[in-house]
C-alpha positions as CSV (number, residue, x, y, z in Angstrom):
1,X,137.4,-57.7,152.3
2,X,138.9,-60.1,149.9
3,X,138.4,-59.2,146.2
4,X,137.1,-62.7,145.6
5,X,134.4,-62.0,148.3
6,X,133.6,-58.5,146.8
7,X,133.3,-59.8,143.1
8,X,131.0,-62.5,144.5
9,X,129.0,-59.7,146.3
10,X,128.8,-57.7,143.1
11,X,127.6,-61.2,141.1
12,X,130.1,-60.1,138.2
13,X,129.0,-63.4,136.6
14,X,125.8,-62.0,136.0
15,X,127.2,-59.0,134.0
16,X,126.6,-60.7,130.7
17,X,122.8,-59.9,131.2
18,X,123.8,-56.2,130.7
19,X,124.8,-57.0,127.1
20,X,120.9,-56.6,126.1
21,X,121.9,-52.8,126.1
22,X,123.7,-53.5,122.7
23,X,120.9,-55.1,120.9
24,X,119.4,-51.9,119.6
25,X,122.6,-50.9,118.0
26,X,123.3,-54.3,116.8
27,X,119.9,-54.8,114.9
28,X,120.0,-51.3,113.8
29,X,123.4,-51.5,112.1
30,X,125.2,-49.1,114.4
31,X,127.9,-51.1,115.9
32,X,130.4,-49.7,113.4
33,X,130.0,-46.2,114.7
34,X,132.7,-45.6,117.4
35,X,130.8,-42.7,119.2
36,X,127.7,-45.1,119.7
37,X,130.1,-48.0,121.0
38,X,131.4,-45.3,123.4
39,X,128.0,-44.5,124.6
40,X,126.9,-48.2,124.7
41,X,130.2,-48.8,126.7
42,X,129.3,-46.4,129.4
43,X,125.6,-47.4,129.5
44,X,126.7,-51.2,129.9
45,X,129.1,-50.2,132.9
46,X,126.3,-48.0,134.4
47,X,124.0,-50.8,134.2
48,X,126.6,-53.5,135.7
49,X,127.1,-51.1,138.6
50,X,123.3,-50.7,139.0
51,X,122.7,-54.4,138.7
52,X,125.3,-55.1,141.6
53,X,123.4,-52.5,143.8
54,X,120.5,-54.4,143.2
55,X,121.9,-57.8,144.0
56,X,123.3,-56.3,147.1
57,X,120.1,-54.9,148.2
58,X,118.2,-58.1,147.3
59,X,120.6,-60.1,149.4
60,X,120.6,-57.5,152.4
61,X,116.8,-57.1,152.6
62,X,115.6,-60.6,151.9
63,X,114.4,-62.7,154.7
64,X,117.7,-63.9,156.1
65,X,116.3,-67.2,157.8
66,X,114.8,-68.6,154.5
67,X,117.7,-67.6,152.5
68,X,120.1,-69.3,154.8
69,X,117.9,-72.4,154.2
70,X,118.1,-72.1,150.3
71,X,120.9,-74.2,148.7
72,X,120.9,-72.0,145.8
73,X,121.8,-68.7,147.7
74,X,123.1,-69.5,151.0
75,X,126.8,-69.5,150.0
76,X,126.3,-65.6,148.8
77,X,128.7,-63.3,151.0
78,X,126.0,-61.8,153.2
79,X,124.1,-65.0,153.7
80,X,127.3,-66.8,154.5
81,X,128.4,-64.1,157.0
82,X,131.4,-63.1,154.9
83,X,130.0,-59.5,154.6
84,X,128.2,-57.7,157.2
85,X,125.4,-55.2,156.9
86,X,127.5,-52.2,157.1
87,X,129.7,-53.2,154.6
88,X,126.9,-54.4,152.2
89,X,125.3,-51.0,152.7
90,X,128.4,-49.2,151.9
91,X,129.0,-51.1,148.7
92,X,125.5,-50.6,147.7
93,X,125.9,-46.7,147.9
94,X,128.9,-46.7,146.3
95,X,127.9,-48.9,143.1
96,X,124.4,-47.2,143.0
97,X,126.2,-43.9,143.0
98,X,128.6,-44.5,140.3
99,X,126.0,-45.9,138.1
100,X,123.9,-42.7,138.3
101,X,126.9,-40.6,137.5
102,X,128.2,-42.6,134.7
103,X,124.6,-42.6,133.1
104,X,123.8,-39.0,133.9
105,X,127.1,-37.4,132.8
106,X,128.6,-40.0,130.3
107,X,125.6,-41.0,128.4
108,X,122.5,-38.9,128.8
109,X,119.6,-38.0,131.3
110,X,117.2,-40.4,129.4
111,X,119.5,-43.3,130.3
112,X,120.0,-42.1,133.9
113,X,116.2,-42.2,134.4
114,X,115.8,-45.6,132.9
115,X,118.4,-46.8,135.4
116,X,116.9,-44.9,138.5
117,X,113.5,-46.8,137.3
118,X,115.3,-50.1,137.2
119,X,116.7,-49.4,140.6
120,X,113.5,-48.4,142.1
121,X,111.5,-51.3,140.4
122,X,113.9,-53.9,141.7
123,X,114.0,-52.6,145.1
124,X,110.2,-52.8,145.2
125,X,110.5,-56.2,143.8
126,X,112.8,-57.3,146.8
127,X,110.5,-55.5,149.4
128,X,107.3,-56.7,148.1
129,X,106.7,-57.9,144.4
130,X,108.5,-61.1,144.7
131,X,105.7,-62.5,146.9
132,X,103.0,-62.2,144.0
133,X,102.8,-65.1,141.6
134,X,103.5,-64.0,137.9
135,X,104.1,-60.5,139.1
136,X,108.0,-61.5,140.1
137,X,108.4,-62.8,136.6
138,X,107.0,-59.7,134.8
139,X,109.4,-57.6,137.1
140,X,112.5,-59.6,135.9
141,X,111.4,-59.4,132.4
142,X,110.8,-55.6,132.6
143,X,114.5,-55.4,134.0
144,X,115.8,-56.9,130.5
145,X,113.5,-54.3,128.7
146,X,114.7,-51.6,130.6
147,X,118.4,-52.8,129.6
148,X,117.3,-52.5,125.8
149,X,115.6,-49.2,126.6
150,X,118.6,-47.7,127.9
151,X,120.6,-49.1,124.9
152,X,118.2,-47.0,122.7
153,X,118.4,-43.9,125.0
154,X,122.2,-44.2,124.4
155,X,122.0,-44.2,120.6
156,X,119.0,-42.1,120.1
157,X,116.7,-45.0,118.8
158,X,113.2,-45.8,119.6
159,X,112.1,-49.4,120.6
160,X,110.8,-51.3,117.9
161,X,107.8,-53.6,118.2
162,X,109.8,-56.5,116.9
163,X,112.6,-56.1,119.6
164,X,110.0,-55.3,122.4
165,X,108.0,-58.4,121.8
166,X,111.1,-60.8,121.1
167,X,112.7,-59.5,124.4
168,X,109.5,-59.9,126.5
169,X,108.9,-63.7,125.2
170,X,112.5,-65.0,125.2
171,X,113.1,-63.4,128.9
172,X,109.8,-64.8,129.9
173,X,110.9,-68.3,128.7
174,X,114.3,-67.9,130.3
175,X,112.7,-66.7,133.8
176,X,110.3,-69.7,133.6
177,X,113.0,-72.1,133.1
178,X,114.7,-70.6,136.3
179,X,111.7,-70.8,138.4
180,X,111.1,-74.6,137.3
181,X,114.6,-75.3,138.4
182,X,114.1,-73.6,141.8
183,X,110.9,-75.3,142.5
184,X,112.4,-78.8,142.1
185,X,115.4,-78.0,144.2
186,X,114.4,-76.0,147.0
187,X,111.1,-77.5,147.7
188,X,110.3,-76.8,151.4
189,X,112.6,-73.8,151.8
190,X,110.9,-72.0,148.8
191,X,108.8,-69.1,149.4
192,X,105.2,-69.6,148.5
193,X,105.5,-67.9,145.0
194,X,108.0,-70.2,143.9
195,X,106.1,-73.5,144.8
196,X,103.4,-72.1,142.4
197,X,105.9,-72.5,139.5
198,X,105.1,-76.3,139.0
199,X,107.0,-78.3,136.3
200,X,103.7,-78.5,134.2
201,X,103.0,-75.0,134.3
202,X,106.5,-74.1,133.3
203,X,107.0,-76.4,130.6
204,X,103.6,-75.6,128.9
205,X,104.6,-71.9,129.0
206,X,108.0,-72.3,128.0
207,X,106.7,-74.3,125.0
208,X,104.3,-71.5,124.2
209,X,107.0,-68.6,124.6
210,X,109.5,-70.5,122.4
211,X,106.8,-71.1,119.6
212,X,106.0,-67.3,120.0
213,X,109.6,-66.2,119.8
214,X,110.1,-68.2,116.6
215,X,107.2,-66.7,115.1
216,X,108.3,-63.1,116.0
217,X,111.8,-63.7,114.7
218,X,110.7,-65.1,111.5
219,X,108.4,-62.0,111.0
220,X,111.4,-59.8,111.9
221,X,113.6,-61.6,109.5
222,X,111.0,-60.9,106.5
223,X,109.7,-57.4,107.5
224,X,112.0,-55.9,110.2
225,X,113.1,-52.2,109.9
226,X,116.8,-52.9,109.1
227,X,116.3,-55.9,106.9
228,X,115.8,-53.9,103.6
229,X,119.0,-52.2,104.3
230,X,121.2,-55.5,104.2
231,X,122.9,-57.3,101.4
232,X,122.8,-60.9,102.6
233,X,119.1,-61.3,103.6
234,X,119.3,-65.1,102.7
235,X,121.7,-65.4,105.9
236,X,118.8,-63.9,108.1
237,X,116.4,-66.5,106.7
238,X,119.2,-69.2,107.6
239,X,119.5,-67.8,111.1
240,X,115.6,-68.7,111.6
241,X,116.5,-72.4,111.4
242,X,119.2,-71.8,114.0
243,X,116.9,-70.2,116.3
244,X,114.1,-73.0,115.9
245,X,116.8,-75.5,116.8
246,X,118.0,-73.7,119.7
247,X,114.2,-73.4,120.9
248,X,113.7,-77.0,120.4
249,X,116.8,-77.9,122.4
250,X,115.5,-75.5,125.3
251,X,112.1,-76.8,125.5
252,X,113.4,-80.6,125.4
253,X,116.0,-79.6,128.2
254,X,113.0,-78.2,130.4
255,X,111.1,-81.4,129.8
256,X,114.1,-83.5,130.8
257,X,114.9,-81.2,133.7
258,X,118.3,-80.4,132.6
259,X,117.9,-76.8,133.3
260,X,120.2,-74.9,136.0
261,X,119.9,-71.9,138.3
262,X,122.2,-69.7,136.0
263,X,120.6,-69.7,132.6
264,X,123.7,-67.9,131.3
265,X,125.8,-71.0,132.4
266,X,123.2,-73.4,130.4
267,X,123.9,-71.6,127.2
268,X,127.6,-71.6,127.8
269,X,128.1,-75.2,128.9
270,X,125.3,-77.1,126.6
271,X,127.1,-78.9,123.8
272,X,123.9,-78.1,121.4
273,X,123.1,-74.5,122.8
274,X,126.7,-73.0,123.0
275,X,127.4,-73.9,119.3
276,X,123.9,-72.9,118.1
277,X,124.4,-69.5,119.7
278,X,127.9,-68.8,118.1
279,X,126.8,-69.8,114.7
280,X,123.8,-67.6,115.1
281,X,125.8,-64.7,116.3
282,X,128.2,-65.3,113.2
283,X,125.6,-65.7,110.7
284,X,123.4,-62.6,111.8
285,X,126.7,-60.4,112.0
286,X,127.6,-61.5,108.6
287,X,124.1,-60.8,107.2
288,X,123.9,-57.3,108.8
289,X,127.5,-56.0,108.5
290,X,129.3,-57.6,105.4
């Protein structure tokens, strides 16, 4: 098997999602602790391998006939016939075993249990839960919450209310955007669940989630746990403006149907979202760490 095919099977381009494990340490002012960084790197690596295993299982056990008709996924190695079932099953076992070993021995057993729960939840999603409207969305959002929980487990922190709620509303908004794009592209070949994510429903809920995310973030910038310990609180207030601008841009793109299947690429390629994201990162990093 070619390396390019293997990387495509693992969906390495999706690994940026696993950076959510860093969020607790970033907002908890822990990124300067090298012992913490070592644990975070290991839990990030474990989640990368576990997510690859989940992607392989999803491609392997999804309905092959409908998947081959879906223009968004029919070029994946399994659907395109570049990887057979035996090879896919082998790499599933390898990636998930390595993920459990890294989490259990290089992080802690709590991280191991979280990654095990993430795997089981996603296998259940592939086999059953993705057939249910809104349940499929909640499962994907739960995957992001579990990533953050694993980050908390790695550094010995508890999930804060602000972080839990913000992750939920932001990720719900992103998944709705993805569903809106899928509904508009695959039409007749889409499973019934996707067809129920109409443009009107998605835009209405994306707008509501964007407003809610802004409110939660503003509240965090005034009353978050780490805020009293930083020297540059005024920069956190400035970051609120950047979050509001980014949210407005995202909602406008949804209304104008300028979204894409890979939401990560949307942030990397859009001439407004990318600069706003980079500026927000720089402003918040300065406020928290300098």
